[in-house]
C-alpha positions as CSV (number, residue, x, y, z in Angstrom):
1,M,-0.1,0.0,0.0
2,S,3.0,2.1,-0.6
3,D,0.8,4.2,-3.2
4,T,-1.4,5.3,-0.6
5,I,-2.3,8.4,1.3
6,Y,-4.6,9.7,4.0
7,A,-5.7,12.9,3.3
8,P,-8.6,15.7,3.1
9,V,-11.2,15.2,0.1
10,G,-11.1,17.9,-2.1
11,A,-13.7,19.4,-4.2
12,E,-13.1,17.5,-7.3
13,H,-13.8,14.2,-5.2
14,M,-16.9,15.4,-3.3
15,A,-19.1,14.1,-5.8
16,Q,-17.8,10.5,-5.4
17,F,-17.9,11.5,-1.6
18,A,-21.5,11.9,-2.0
19,A,-22.3,9.1,-4.0
20,G,-20.3,6.7,-1.7
21,D,-22.2,8.1,1.6
22,A,-25.6,7.5,-0.3
23,F,-24.6,4.0,-1.4
24,A,-23.3,2.8,1.9
25,F,-26.1,4.3,4.4
26,G,-29.0,3.9,2.0
27,I,-29.7,7.4,2.0
28,E,-31.3,9.5,-1.1
29,S,-28.9,11.7,-2.6
30,V,-30.6,14.8,-2.3
31,D,-30.4,14.1,1.8
32,V,-26.7,13.5,1.5
33,D,-26.3,16.6,0.1
34,R,-28.6,18.6,2.2
35,W,-26.2,16.9,4.7
36,L,-22.9,17.6,3.3
37,A,-24.0,21.3,2.9
38,T,-24.4,21.8,6.4
39,L,-20.7,20.6,7.0
40,P,-18.1,22.7,7.9
41,Q,-15.4,22.9,4.7
42,N,-12.3,20.6,5.3
43,V,-13.7,18.0,7.6
44,A,-14.3,15.5,4.6
45,R,-11.1,12.7,4.8
46,G,-10.1,9.9,2.9
47,V,-7.2,7.3,1.6
48,F,-6.6,7.7,-2.1
49,A,-4.7,4.8,-3.9
50,G,-3.3,6.1,-7.3
51,G,-5.6,9.1,-7.0
52,R,-8.6,7.2,-6.3
53,L,-10.7,7.5,-3.5
54,T,-11.2,4.2,-1.7
55,S,-12.3,5.0,1.9
56,Q,-14.1,8.1,3.4
57,M,-15.0,9.6,6.2
58,V,-15.8,12.8,8.3
59,L,-13.8,14.3,10.8
60,Q,-15.0,17.2,12.9
61,P,-13.5,18.7,16.4
62,Y,-16.1,19.1,19.1
63,T,-15.6,19.7,22.8
64,L,-17.6,17.3,25.3
65,T,-17.4,17.7,29.4
66,D,-16.2,14.8,31.5
67,G,-18.9,16.0,33.7
68,R,-16.2,18.3,35.3
69,A,-14.0,19.6,32.7
70,S,-14.2,20.1,28.8
71,H,-12.4,18.3,26.1
72,L,-11.9,18.5,22.3
73,F,-12.3,15.6,20.9
74,G,-12.2,14.1,17.1
75,A,-15.8,13.1,16.0
76,I,-15.8,10.7,13.4
77,G,-18.4,9.7,11.0
78,A,-20.0,8.6,7.8
79,V,-17.0,6.0,7.6
80,S,-17.5,3.9,4.2
81,C,-15.5,1.9,1.5
82,P,-16.9,0.6,-1.5
83,P,-17.9,-3.4,-1.2
84,E,-15.2,-4.1,-4.4
85,L,-12.5,-2.1,-2.3
86,R,-13.0,-3.9,1.1
87,R,-10.4,-6.0,3.2
88,R,-7.7,-4.3,1.7
89,G,-6.7,-2.5,4.7
90,Y,-8.1,1.3,3.4
91,V,-10.3,1.6,6.2
92,E,-7.8,1.0,9.2
93,Q,-5.0,3.0,7.1
94,M,-7.3,6.0,7.3
95,L,-8.2,5.9,10.8
96,R,-4.7,5.5,12.0
97,G,-4.1,8.5,9.6
98,A,-7.3,10.2,11.3
99,C,-5.4,9.5,14.8
100,D,-2.2,10.7,14.0
101,E,-3.9,13.7,12.7
102,M,-6.0,14.3,15.8
103,R,-3.1,14.0,18.0
104,E,-1.3,16.3,16.0
105,R,-4.3,18.8,16.7
106,G,-4.6,18.1,20.5
107,M,-7.5,15.7,20.3
108,A,-6.3,13.2,23.0
109,L,-10.1,11.5,22.4
110,A,-11.9,10.3,19.4
111,M,-15.5,9.0,19.4
112,L,-17.5,7.3,16.6
113,H,-21.0,5.4,16.7
114,P,-20.2,1.8,15.6
115,F,-21.5,-0.3,12.5
116,K,-20.0,-2.9,14.0
117,V,-18.5,-2.9,17.8
118,S,-15.9,-5.4,16.9
119,F,-14.7,-4.2,13.8
120,Y,-13.6,-0.7,15.6
121,G,-12.5,-2.7,18.7
122,R,-9.6,-3.8,16.6
123,F,-8.2,-0.4,16.2
124,G,-8.7,0.2,20.1
125,W,-12.0,2.0,20.1
126,A,-14.4,0.3,22.9
127,T,-18.0,1.2,23.7
128,C,-18.2,4.3,26.4
129,M,-21.9,4.8,26.8
130,D,-25.1,3.0,26.7
131,R,-28.8,4.7,26.6
132,A,-32.2,3.3,28.0
133,V,-34.8,3.5,25.6
134,Y,-38.2,4.0,27.0
135,R,-41.1,2.9,25.2
136,C,-45.2,3.1,26.3
137,A,-48.8,4.2,25.5
138,P,-49.3,7.6,26.2
139,E,-52.4,6.5,28.5
140,D,-49.6,4.8,31.0
141,L,-48.2,8.3,32.2
142,L,-52.0,9.6,32.7
143,P,-51.3,9.3,36.2
144,F,-49.0,12.3,36.3
145,Q,-51.8,14.5,35.4
146,R,-52.7,15.0,39.0
147,R,-49.1,16.5,39.6
148,Q,-49.4,19.5,37.0
149,S,-48.1,22.6,37.8
150,G,-46.5,25.6,36.1
151,Q,-47.1,25.7,32.0
152,F,-45.5,24.6,28.7
153,T,-45.1,26.9,25.8
154,I,-44.1,26.0,22.2
155,E,-40.9,27.4,21.2
156,D,-38.7,28.2,18.2
157,E,-35.1,28.7,17.8
158,R,-34.9,31.9,19.5
159,S,-35.3,29.5,22.5
160,I,-31.9,27.8,22.1
161,P,-30.3,29.9,25.0
162,Q,-33.0,28.8,27.5
163,L,-32.8,25.1,26.1
164,D,-28.8,25.2,26.6
165,A,-28.7,26.2,30.0
166,I,-31.4,23.5,30.7
167,Y,-29.5,20.7,29.2
168,A,-26.1,21.8,30.3
169,Q,-27.3,21.8,33.9
170,A,-29.5,18.7,33.6
171,L,-26.4,16.7,32.5
172,R,-24.0,17.9,34.9
173,G,-21.4,15.4,36.4
174,R,-21.6,12.9,33.3
175,F,-19.2,11.9,30.8
176,G,-20.1,12.4,27.2
177,P,-22.4,15.6,27.0
178,M,-21.1,17.4,23.9
179,V,-20.6,21.3,24.6
180,R,-23.2,22.8,21.2
181,D,-23.2,26.0,19.9
182,A,-26.7,27.3,18.3
183,Q,-25.5,25.7,14.8
184,W,-25.8,22.2,16.3
185,W,-28.8,23.0,18.0
186,R,-30.7,24.3,14.5
187,S,-29.0,21.3,12.2
188,E,-29.0,18.5,14.3
189,I,-31.3,18.8,17.7
190,L,-34.3,21.0,16.2
191,T,-34.6,19.4,12.9
192,T,-34.2,16.0,11.3
193,W,-31.8,14.6,8.7
194,D,-34.2,15.2,6.0
195,G,-34.7,18.8,7.0
196,K,-37.8,18.5,8.9
197,P,-38.7,20.4,12.2
198,R,-39.0,18.9,15.4
199,R,-41.5,20.3,17.9
200,I,-40.1,22.1,21.0
201,A,-42.0,22.3,24.5
202,I,-40.4,24.1,27.7
203,W,-42.1,24.0,31.0
204,R,-41.8,26.6,33.2
205,D,-42.6,26.7,37.2
206,E,-44.9,29.3,38.6
207,Q,-41.9,31.8,38.9
208,G,-41.7,31.6,35.2
209,Q,-38.2,29.6,35.4
210,G,-37.5,27.0,32.4
211,R,-37.2,23.7,34.3
212,A,-37.6,21.2,31.8
213,Y,-38.0,20.8,27.8
214,T,-38.7,18.1,25.2
215,I,-38.1,18.1,21.6
216,Y,-40.0,15.6,19.9
217,R,-41.8,14.5,16.3
218,M,-44.6,12.5,15.2
219,E,-43.5,9.8,13.4
220,K,-45.5,7.1,11.0
221,K,-44.4,3.5,11.7
222,P,-45.1,0.5,8.5
223,D,-48.0,-0.5,10.5
224,S,-49.8,2.8,10.1
225,T,-49.8,3.4,13.9
226,T,-48.0,6.6,15.0
227,R,-45.0,7.0,17.3
228,M,-44.0,10.1,19.5
229,V,-40.3,10.6,19.0
230,C,-38.7,12.6,21.7
231,R,-35.4,13.2,20.6
232,E,-34.6,14.9,24.1
233,M,-36.6,15.0,27.3
234,V,-34.5,16.8,29.8
235,A,-36.0,17.8,33.6
236,L,-34.1,19.8,36.4
237,D,-35.8,18.1,39.4
238,P,-38.6,15.7,40.0
239,V,-41.8,18.4,39.6
240,A,-40.1,19.7,36.5
241,R,-39.8,15.5,35.2
242,A,-43.5,14.9,36.6
243,N,-44.8,17.4,34.4
244,L,-42.8,16.3,31.3
245,F,-44.6,13.1,31.5
246,A,-48.0,14.7,32.0
247,F,-47.0,16.6,29.1
248,L,-46.6,13.5,26.9
249,S,-49.4,11.7,28.2
250,Q,-51.9,14.6,26.9
251,H,-51.0,13.1,23.2
252,D,-53.0,9.9,23.5
253,S,-55.1,11.1,20.9
254,Q,-52.1,11.8,18.2
255,C,-50.3,8.5,18.9
256,E,-50.0,5.2,20.1
257,Q,-46.5,4.9,21.5
258,V,-44.7,7.2,23.0
259,E,-40.5,6.9,22.9
260,F,-37.4,8.7,24.8
261,R,-34.1,7.8,26.0
262,A,-32.4,8.4,29.7
263,P,-29.2,7.5,31.2
264,V,-28.8,4.1,32.0
265,D,-28.9,5.1,36.1
266,A,-31.8,6.8,35.8
267,P,-34.7,5.3,38.2
268,V,-37.2,6.1,35.5
269,N,-39.5,2.9,36.1
270,L,-39.4,3.4,40.0
271,L,-41.8,6.5,39.1
272,M,-43.9,4.5,37.5
273,P,-47.0,2.8,38.5
274,N,-46.0,0.1,36.2
275,P,-42.8,-0.7,34.6
276,L,-42.5,0.6,31.1
277,R,-40.9,-1.2,28.5
278,C,-37.3,-0.6,28.6
279,E,-34.2,-1.7,26.1
280,V,-30.6,-0.6,26.4
281,E,-28.9,0.5,23.3
282,Q,-25.1,0.6,23.2
283,H,-24.0,4.3,21.7
284,F,-20.7,5.5,21.2
285,M,-17.4,4.2,21.3
286,L,-14.4,6.2,22.2
287,R,-10.4,5.8,21.7
288,L,-7.7,7.4,23.8
289,V,-5.8,8.6,20.9
290,D,-2.9,10.3,23.2
291,V,-3.1,8.3,26.7
292,E,-0.7,10.7,28.6
293,Q,-2.6,13.8,27.2
294,A,-6.3,12.5,28.2
295,L,-4.9,11.4,31.5
296,A,-3.6,14.9,32.1
297,S,-6.6,16.8,31.1
298,Y,-8.8,14.6,32.9
299,R,-10.9,16.3,35.6
300,F,-10.7,13.9,38.8
301,P,-13.5,14.3,41.5
302,S,-12.2,17.4,44.0
303,A,-12.3,15.6,47.2
304,A,-9.9,12.3,45.4
305,R,-6.4,12.2,46.7
306,G,-4.2,9.3,45.5
307,T,-1.4,8.1,43.5
308,L,-1.6,5.5,40.8
309,T,0.5,3.4,38.2
310,L,-0.8,2.4,35.2
311,A,0.5,-0.3,32.7
312,V,-1.3,0.6,29.6
313,A,-1.4,-2.2,26.3
314,D,-1.9,-0.5,23.1
315,D,-1.7,-2.8,20.1
316,W,-2.1,-0.6,17.5
317,L,-1.0,2.6,18.4
318,A,2.4,2.0,19.9
319,F,3.5,5.6,21.5
320,N,0.6,5.2,23.7
321,Q,1.9,1.8,25.5
322,G,3.9,2.1,28.7
323,V,3.3,3.0,32.5
324,Y,2.1,5.8,33.6
325,Q,2.2,7.6,37.1
326,I,-1.0,9.6,38.1
327,E,-0.7,12.0,41.3
328,V,-4.4,13.5,41.6
329,A,-5.0,16.1,44.1
330,D,-7.9,18.7,44.4
331,G,-9.0,17.3,41.0
332,A,-6.0,17.8,38.7
333,A,-3.2,15.1,37.9
334,Q,0.0,15.2,37.3
335,V,1.2,12.5,35.0
336,R,4.4,11.1,34.9
337,R,5.9,8.3,32.0
338,L,7.9,5.6,33.9
339,P,10.1,3.2,32.3
340,A,8.5,0.2,30.8
341,D,9.5,-1.9,33.2
342,A,8.1,-0.1,36.3
343,P,6.0,-2.1,38.5
344,A,2.1,-1.2,38.1
345,Q,-0.7,-1.3,40.5
346,I,-3.3,-1.5,37.3
347,S,-2.5,-3.3,34.2
348,C,-5.3,-3.1,31.0
349,D,-5.2,-2.3,27.8
350,V,-6.4,0.9,25.9
351,R,-10.0,-0.3,25.5
352,A,-10.6,-1.0,29.1
353,L,-8.9,2.3,30.4
354,A,-11.2,4.0,27.9
355,Q,-14.4,2.5,29.3
356,I,-12.9,3.6,33.4
357,Y,-11.8,6.9,31.9
358,A,-15.8,7.5,30.6
359,R,-17.0,5.9,33.9
360,Y,-18.4,3.4,31.9
361,L,-16.8,0.4,33.7
362,R,-16.0,0.7,37.0
363,P,-12.1,-0.7,38.2
364,S,-13.1,-2.9,40.7
365,A,-15.9,-4.7,38.5
366,A,-13.2,-5.2,35.7
367,A,-11.2,-6.7,37.7
368,A,-13.7,-9.1,39.5
369,F,-14.3,-10.3,35.3
370,G,-10.5,-10.0,34.6
371,I,-10.8,-7.4,32.2
372,I,-7.8,-5.6,33.8
373,T,-5.6,-6.8,36.5
374,A,-4.6,-4.9,39.9
375,S,-1.5,-5.7,42.3
376,S,-3.9,-5.2,45.5
377,R,-7.3,-4.3,46.8
378,D,-6.2,-1.1,47.8
379,A,-5.0,-0.1,44.3
380,L,-8.5,-0.7,43.2
381,A,-9.8,1.3,45.7
382,V,-8.0,4.4,44.8
383,A,-9.1,3.5,41.3
384,D,-12.6,3.5,41.8
385,T,-12.3,6.8,43.9
386,L,-10.6,8.6,41.2
387,F,-12.7,7.5,38.2
388,A,-16.2,7.6,40.2
389,G,-19.4,9.5,38.7
390,L,-22.3,8.8,37.2
391,A,-23.2,6.8,34.3
392,P,-22.0,8.3,30.7
393,F,-24.7,9.9,28.6
394,S,-25.0,11.7,25.3
395,F,-28.2,12.7,23.3
396,D,-26.0,13.4,20.5
397,F,-25.3,11.8,17.3
398,F,-22.5,12.2,14.3
């Protein structure tokens, strides 16, 4: 593959890029063109062989919060390769080129939504969050009508600052929520993939303060029934949450089913007279592109104190492989790379470390299942304390 190169996709190849996406994801060309028109310039990437585009993706710099600090990360999407060129290593070369680029640009983290977990797992990505998907009839939520207060108003994009304030406060403390700008709200949250508007409802308490919102759309199912799909449903307190459920129940004449998503550690069904149907879906995968930088920029719990040595194996990005000492105080860490033969308290591969980093996997649970090894229970206790927090979550998709 000496004649191949990872590079930005220029204007002369964008028609091929669009056609490749339309074919790979079964999307109408007009919808692909609309999506590409919303993208910033110079985010399309590919591997070229003899001048031919052999694999392609989009790489965009976004910001996420770990619950206590913000991190620039590389958002990878629309990865595809024509069937006639698959299994030749083009996608792997493209992902490696993207990791090199991200590291040079100061992005220690990379996230994507996989078509197949095991495919990206080969290259060091690991599932870093799940989402609980609830489905019910609107009538199942009727008991919440007895607890109504305040009022709902139907809003438009002028309410983005209010929505963003509620969103940020409701998801504080979690790893994964994106830091959004107004353009992201307009193009990704308030409208659908094919440009259709979603409905915005904000609940305000009796003092007029916005405390909850839902953004939703009615969708026809193949069996001709209608489903109310909540793109987001966010509340700041129990009263606000009860009013959201009451609002959903008011749509009983318009739909047969309501669907919404929540963090897996949110005890939604404990609020219900009868449990709602709930499925857990895997969401993003995380890659630590630069382990040392990722650990150094991580914000640990403010009360956490301790020193931990980690032996990290990375069979794909060899520069990450090594032993790291983390000294944590006041939420910040000093990270030092130790000699390769230095003793380590925790030994893991980069995939398990990504899951611990995202607080998707508790170190003590990982050790109990043989995913990592620990020199002592004391070391595990320190690791559990350093990487403690709420379950990761994100409403977003890219």
